[in-house]
Each structure stands twice: as C-alpha cells, then as structure tokens.
C-alpha positions in Angstrom: -53.6 95.4 39.9 -56.7 93.4 39.9 -57.4 91.5 43.1 -59.3 88.2 43.4 -62.9 88.0 42.6 -65.4 86.5 45.0 -68.7 85.7 43.3 -71.6 84.3 45.2 -69.1 83.2 47.9 -68.2 80.1 45.9 -64.6 79.1 45.1 -63.5 79.7 41.6 -60.3 79.5 39.6 -61.2 82.2 37.2 -58.5 84.7 36.3 -59.3 88.1 35.0 -56.7 88.4 32.2 -57.6 90.3 29.1 -57.3 88.5 25.8 -53.8 88.6 24.4 -54.6 91.2 21.8 -55.9 93.5 24.5 -52.9 92.8 26.8 -50.6 93.8 24.0 -52.6 96.9 23.3 -52.8 98.0 26.9 -49.3 96.9 27.8 -50.3 94.8 30.8 -52.1 91.7 32.0 -53.0 92.8 35.4 -54.6 89.7 36.6 -55.0 87.6 39.7 -56.3 84.3 40.7 -59.6 84.1 42.5 -59.8 83.2 46.2 -63.2 82.8 47.8 -64.1 82.3 51.4 -66.9 80.1 52.6 -68.1 80.0 56.2 -64.7 80.9 57.6 -62.7 78.6 55.3 -61.1 79.4 52.1 -60.1 77.8 48.8 -57.2 79.9 47.6 -55.5 79.4 44.3 -52.3 81.2 45.2 -48.6 81.0 44.2 -45.8 78.5 44.3 -43.3 79.7 46.9 -40.1 78.0 48.0 -38.7 80.8 50.0 -37.7 80.7 53.7 -40.0 79.2 56.3 -39.5 81.4 59.3 -42.7 83.2 60.4 -41.0 86.1 62.2 -38.8 88.8 60.8 -38.5 92.1 62.6 -37.3 95.1 60.6 -35.0 97.3 62.6 -36.5 100.2 60.7 -39.8 99.8 62.6 -38.2 99.5 66.0 -38.0 103.2 66.8 -40.2 106.1 65.8 -37.4 108.6 65.3 -37.5 110.0 61.8 -41.1 109.0 61.3 -42.3 112.6 61.1 -44.4 114.5 63.5 -48.1 113.8 64.2 -50.6 115.9 62.3 -51.5 116.4 58.6 -49.0 116.0 55.8 -48.4 118.2 52.8 -45.9 118.5 50.0 -42.8 120.7 49.4 -41.5 120.3 45.9 -40.6 116.6 45.6 -41.1 115.7 49.3 -43.9 114.8 51.5 -43.5 116.7 54.7 -45.0 116.9 58.2 -46.3 120.0 59.9 -42.7 120.9 60.9 -41.5 120.7 57.3 -39.6 117.5 57.9 -39.6 114.9 55.1 -41.8 111.8 55.6 -41.1 108.8 53.4 -44.0 106.2 53.2 -42.7 102.6 53.0 -45.8 100.5 53.1 -47.9 97.6 51.8 -51.3 96.9 50.3 -53.9 94.8 52.1 -56.8 94.1 49.8 -60.3 92.5 50.2 -62.8 95.3 50.8 -63.1 95.7 47.0 -64.1 92.0 46.5 -67.2 90.1 47.4 -66.0 89.5 51.0 -66.4 93.2 51.7 -63.6 92.8 54.2 -59.8 92.3 54.0 -58.8 88.9 52.9 -57.3 86.3 55.3 -59.8 86.8 58.1 -61.1 83.4 57.3 -57.9 82.1 59.0 -56.5 85.0 61.1 -57.6 87.5 63.7 -57.6 91.0 62.2 -55.5 92.5 65.0 -52.9 89.8 64.8 -52.6 90.6 61.1 -51.9 94.3 61.9 -49.5 93.4 64.7 -47.5 91.3 62.2 -47.6 94.1 59.6 -46.3 96.6 62.1 -43.6 94.2 63.3 -42.4 93.9 59.7 -41.8 97.6 59.7 -44.5 98.8 57.3 -45.3 102.4 58.2 -48.2 102.8 55.7 -51.1 100.7 54.5 -52.9 101.3 51.2 -56.4 100.0 51.7 -58.4 99.2 48.6 -62.2 99.3 48.5 -65.1 99.2 46.1 -68.0 101.7 46.2 -70.3 98.7 46.4 -69.2 98.0 49.9 -71.1 101.1 51.1 -74.4 99.8 49.9 -76.9 98.3 52.4 -76.9 95.1 50.4 -73.2 94.5 51.0 -72.8 91.9 53.7 -69.3 90.9 55.0 -68.5 87.3 54.6 -65.4 85.0 54.4 -64.7 85.8 58.1 -64.1 83.3 60.8 -66.3 84.8 63.5 -64.7 82.7 66.2 -61.4 84.3 65.4 -62.9 87.7 64.8 -65.9 87.9 67.2 -65.8 91.7 67.4 -66.5 92.0 63.6 -69.8 90.0 63.7 -72.8 92.0 62.9 -70.8 95.0 61.5 -71.3 96.6 58.1 -68.3 96.7 55.7 -67.9 100.4 56.6 -67.8 99.6 60.3 -65.2 96.9 59.6 -63.2 99.4 57.7 -63.4 101.7 60.8 -61.9 98.9 62.9 -59.1 98.2 60.4 -58.2 101.9 60.0 -58.2 102.5 63.8 -56.2 99.3 64.4 -53.6 100.3 61.9 -53.2 103.9 63.0 -53.1 102.9 66.6 -50.1 100.8 65.7 -48.3 103.7 64.1 -49.3 102.7 60.5 -50.5 105.6 58.3 -53.5 104.7 56.0 -54.2 105.6 52.4 -57.7 104.8 51.1 -57.8 103.5 47.6 -60.9 103.5 45.4 -59.9 100.3 43.6 -63.2 99.2 41.9 -66.7 100.4 41.4 -68.0 97.0 42.5 -66.8 93.5 43.4 -66.7 92.3 39.8 -63.7 94.2 38.5 -61.8 97.4 37.9 -63.1 100.2 35.6 -61.1 102.1 33.1 -62.6 105.4 34.2 -63.5 106.8 37.6 -67.2 106.1 36.8 -68.8 103.0 35.2 -72.2 101.4 34.5 -72.6 100.7 38.2 -71.1 103.9 39.5 -71.9 107.5 38.6 -69.3 110.2 38.8 -71.5 111.9 41.4 -71.5 108.8 43.6 -67.8 108.4 43.3 -67.4 112.0 44.5 -70.0 111.7 47.2 -68.3 108.5 48.6 -64.9 110.3 48.7 -66.5 113.3 50.6 -68.1 110.9 53.1 -64.8 109.1 53.7 -63.0 112.4 54.1 -65.5 113.5 56.7 -65.5 110.2 58.5 -61.8 110.0 59.1 -61.2 113.7 59.4 -60.3 113.5 63.1 -57.6 110.7 62.6 -54.5 112.5 61.4 -52.9 109.1 60.5 -55.4 108.6 57.7 -53.4 110.7 55.3 -55.3 110.7 52.0 -57.2 109.5 49.0 -55.9 107.4 46.1 -58.7 108.7 43.9 -59.0 105.9 41.3 -57.0 102.7 40.7 -55.3 102.3 37.4 -57.0 104.7 34.9 -56.6 103.2 31.4 -58.3 102.5 28.1 -60.6 105.4 27.5 -58.8 107.5 30.1 -57.0 110.6 28.8 -54.8 113.2 30.4 -55.2 117.0 29.9 -57.3 116.9 26.7 -60.3 118.7 28.3 -62.9 116.1 27.6 -64.9 115.9 30.8 -66.0 112.3 30.0 -62.4 110.9 29.8 -59.9 113.5 31.1 -58.5 112.0 34.3 -56.5 115.1 35.1 -59.8 117.1 35.2 -61.6 114.5 37.2 -58.8 114.2 39.8 -58.9 118.0 40.2 -62.6 118.0 40.7 -62.3 115.2 43.3 -59.4 116.7 45.1 -61.2 120.0 45.5 -64.4 118.3 46.7 -62.5 116.4 49.3 -60.7 119.5 50.5 -64.0 121.3 51.1 -64.6 119.0 54.0 -61.1 117.9 54.9 -58.2 120.1 54.0 -55.6 117.9 55.6 -55.7 115.0 53.1 -53.1 114.3 50.5 -54.6 113.6 47.1 -52.9 110.7 45.4 -53.3 110.8 41.6 -52.3 107.8 39.5 -51.2 108.0 35.9 -53.0 106.5 32.9 -51.8 103.6 30.7 -50.4 105.6 27.8 -49.1 108.9 26.6 -50.0 109.8 23.0 -49.6 106.5 21.2 -47.2 104.9 23.6 -48.5 102.1 25.9 -47.3 101.5 29.5 -48.6 99.8 32.6 -52.1 100.5 33.8 -52.0 103.6 36.0 -48.2 103.9 35.4 -47.8 106.7 32.8 -47.5 110.2 34.2 -45.9 112.0 31.3 -49.0 114.2 31.0 -48.0 115.9 34.3 -45.4 117.9 32.4 -47.9 120.1 30.6 -51.0 119.4 32.6 -50.3 119.1 36.3 -53.2 118.6 38.8 -53.6 122.0 40.5 -55.9 122.1 43.5 -57.4 125.1 45.4 -55.7 123.8 48.5 -52.0 124.1 47.7 -49.2 121.5 48.4 -51.4 118.4 48.6 -50.9 116.5 45.4 -48.8 113.3 45.3 -48.5 111.5 42.0 -48.7 107.7 42.1 -47.4 105.2 39.6 -47.9 101.4 39.2 -45.0 99.4 37.7 -44.8 95.6 37.3 -42.3 93.0 36.2 -42.2 90.1 33.7 -44.3 87.9 36.0 -47.3 90.1 35.2 -46.4 90.8 31.5 -43.1 90.2 29.8 -42.6 93.7 28.3 -39.9 94.0 25.6 -37.6 96.0 27.9 -37.2 93.0 30.2 -35.7 91.1 27.2 -33.3 93.9 26.2 -29.6 93.1 26.1 -28.8 95.8 28.6 -31.5 94.8 31.1 -31.6 95.8 34.0 -29.4 98.9 33.2 -32.1 100.1 30.8 -34.8 100.3 33.5 -33.9 103.7 35.1 -34.3 105.5 31.8 -37.7 103.9 31.3 -38.8 104.8 34.8 -37.6 108.4 34.5 -39.4 108.9 31.2 -42.8 107.7 32.5 -42.9 108.7 36.2 -39.6 109.2 38.0 -38.9 112.5 36.3 -41.6 114.1 38.6 -39.4 113.4 41.6 -36.0 114.0 40.0 -37.1 117.4 38.6 -38.6 118.5 42.0 -42.1 118.8 40.4 -44.0 116.9 43.1 -43.7 113.8 45.4 -44.1 110.3 44.1 -45.7 107.2 45.6 -45.0 103.9 43.9 -48.5 102.7 44.8 -48.1 99.2 43.4 -45.2 97.0 42.4 -44.5 93.4 43.2 -43.8 89.9 42.0 -43.4 86.3 43.1 -39.6 86.1 42.9 -37.2 88.4 44.8 -34.2 86.1 45.1 -32.0 84.5 42.4 -31.2 85.5 38.9 -34.6 85.4 37.2 -35.6 88.6 35.4 -38.4 88.9 37.9 -36.1 88.9 40.9 -33.5 91.2 39.2 -36.3 93.6 38.2 -37.8 93.8 41.7 -34.4 94.4 43.4 -33.3 97.0 40.8 -36.6 98.9 41.3 -36.2 98.7 45.1 -32.7 100.1 44.9 -33.9 102.9 42.6 -36.7 103.8 45.0 -34.3 103.9 47.9 -31.7 106.0 46.0 -34.2 108.6 45.2 -36.2 108.4 48.4 -39.5 107.6 46.6 -42.3 106.4 48.8 -44.0 103.1 48.1 -46.8 100.6 49.1 -45.8 97.1 48.0 -48.3 94.8 46.3 -49.1 93.0 48.4 -49.6 91.7 52.0 -52.0 89.1 50.7 -50.7 85.8 49.3 -53.8 85.4 47.1 -52.6 87.8 44.4 -52.1 85.3 41.6 -49.5 87.3 39.5 -47.4 88.5 42.4 -48.0 86.5 45.6 -47.6 88.4 48.8 -45.4 89.2 51.8 -47.4 86.4 53.6 -47.1 82.9 52.3 -50.1 80.7 51.4 -50.8 79.8 55.0 -51.5 83.5 55.7 -49.1 83.4 58.6 -45.6 82.8 57.5 -43.5 85.7 56.2 -41.8 85.3 52.8 -38.3 85.9 54.1 -36.8 86.7 50.7 -39.4 89.4 50.1 -38.8 91.0 53.5 -35.1 90.9 52.9 -35.6 93.0 49.8 -38.2 95.3 51.4 -36.3 95.9 54.6 -33.4 97.4 52.7 -35.6 100.5 52.3 -38.0 101.1 55.2 -38.5 104.2 57.2 -39.9 104.2 60.8 -43.5 103.9 62.0 -45.1 106.6 64.1 -45.2 105.8 67.8 -47.9 103.2 68.6 -50.7 104.5 70.8 -50.9 103.2 74.3 -51.8 99.5 74.5 -50.3 98.8 71.0 
C-alpha cells in the first residue's frame, strides 16, 4: 500500500492512484491521500468514519504473556514460525507508517507523544509492528519534520535513524516485536523493483546489512520485509537478474544472514503469475516451483498483501457467491503455502474503512479475518494511521480515538505480547 506523500512539508490533497488503464492492468489502485505536517500541526485528508467514539479498548489477548513464545530468535518449521524452544509464535500486529515519507518519522507525532502512541498500541493487544521506511531516510540530507517538539522533546536534534532507534526500542520494551519494511526507495513513491533510479541494488543490500547489524542485539527485532509490493516489471523464477524477485530476495537474505543469522526474511509476492493479475505483492504462486532457498535454513516467511473493494473493486467482490468464493481465491494465490505446510505466511497488509455492517468491504474484511484465524496465519494490519486514504486506520482522525469496530474485528484474533520490560 502506498502511504501519504509529504512534499516540501506543504499540505496537499494529491492522491497517487494510477490511471484507470494501469489499475486494470495491475489489478489494484493502491493509493492514499496525502497528509503533510507543518511546524507540529497537520492538515490531513483522511477518511469518513462514523464508528464508536470510545478512546480505550483493551484486548484481553494482550493482558498476559503466556503463549507469546520465548525470548530469542525465531525460525520456521514447515508452516509455522517457532521460538527457540520450537513453540509456535503467531504474529498479530499492525503497521505504523511515516519513515518512508517526507517527515522521515512515524506520522502522528505532530499531535501525539511517541511513547503514548506505543503504549496505546500495546494496550490494544498488537504483538508485532511492521515499520515501513525509505532508503532516503538514511541520507544526511534527510531531516525529520512534522513533529511537535514540545510533545516529543527527546526526538529533537535526532536523525531519522536515531528516531527509528527510539521507536524500535520503545516498541520492543513494551513486548511488541518489530519487522522492518523497505517500503520505498525515497519519499516520492514506491518502486516496482527493489532498485530504482534513486536507489541501486547495492545500496538496497548495504542498507539491509547495516540495519541487520544495528539491531542484532535486540531479539525482538525479528526480521526484514525485503521490498514492499514488487510488481510491474518484477518476475518470479525466470532467472533474469534485473527483474527476478526470487533471485533478488535470495541474494538479500543471504547478505543479511552473513551479519545476523537470527533474522526472519519476509518475502512478498509479485502482482501476477503468468498472465493473471492480482494485488501488488499478493501473488505467491511462483513459490511452488521456485521457492526462496537461503544458506541459513528455516528463516523464510512469505508475505502477501490483499485488499478489498474500497481499494479496487475486483470482479470477485461482485460475484454471486461472494464471500464464499474468497477462500478459493486466497488459496490459489497465497494461502496454499500455509495449508500445504510449505512455509509460514504473514498477511503483511490488509485493511479497509468499513468493518461493521453489510457492505462488501465490511463483509470481505471479516471473512478474511476469520480465515486468518482458522488457519493461524500471522498478520500486520494496515494500518495504525488514520491518514491512509483508501483504508483509514485503527486510530480515528484525531489520532487518539480507537475505531471500536475495527478493534472488535481485530481482537477476535490476537495472540499475546511478550512480557514488557521493567518500567513498561
């Protein structure tokens, strides 16, 4: 999913939808509305929301750490993610974006303290956070902005990387595991391939190696989502080094494991298989014949993205047998990997504005949530942020109030957090 653009720190209502012909060809309009922060205030063009008004919902799943898995590195065993004792760990988390945009920091800090944000995330029972970033944030020219320094005085003067350090430590101290997500090469948009005009393959690899070294001593930083939503030119298993995402993921996974053998390697799908189009990053049919095989065994987790009619009204949402038709579609494109014990799965992104009522969007979200629960598939919901134009967020537009209908759906399937560290 694209996240809001933030150009020159000026508010804009621009959306990043592809032309209709392209959306039909690619099968998705993964777009969001821009939100830009200026001097600690924000003009956000977010979603209409008429759900419940209460600001506090505590998930019982997050109350105790029993069943959260042991401390230490995770690995895989057939279709399960397991801890060092071989006990299954299920990730039930949320995305919090912003580092990949021109703020070079998580969004919402123009109105909230970053620690209060993480406290609320943990209170809702999310045991994992997928943290998107752009490679541009590591450049010396990248200056954090869109932050209320009075509410976040400890972030003043820090680089984007140092703010990431704070967010990562804050999350893991609270018992939330962290997945780092290379979401964009720069603030201006996603790229079809893992490299772009502004990012070489070498720099992409080097940045991953640096991050793997940097967080090596924090066992709760569990891995790398190597590239967000490969699509367009991206292929799977054809051997072309310029486009073959399976080859590139293998190269990156092995490079990371040279410096940090503990990390899981999350590998997203592409947007198509042969001539069939699907969601960006959502098609994993190529794994059947061309799985990602790393030198370090039992570390690959495949990740799919799947969206509803609020993002793009695919024909299967209009079928007479909807939503009964959905499991077969999921199993064809990504869920077979879990069902056939090939490898674990992470539903890295799914979401939408409506989760209650009889709209196709609400029916689709709840059907998918029930499916994930039935098959014990890990997920990170899109998104914590309310400023995702196509989906909205767990938070409402005030960045404080919880969308009760979304949490009612999500809390049906949450596994516990790790124990919080002292003081948290």
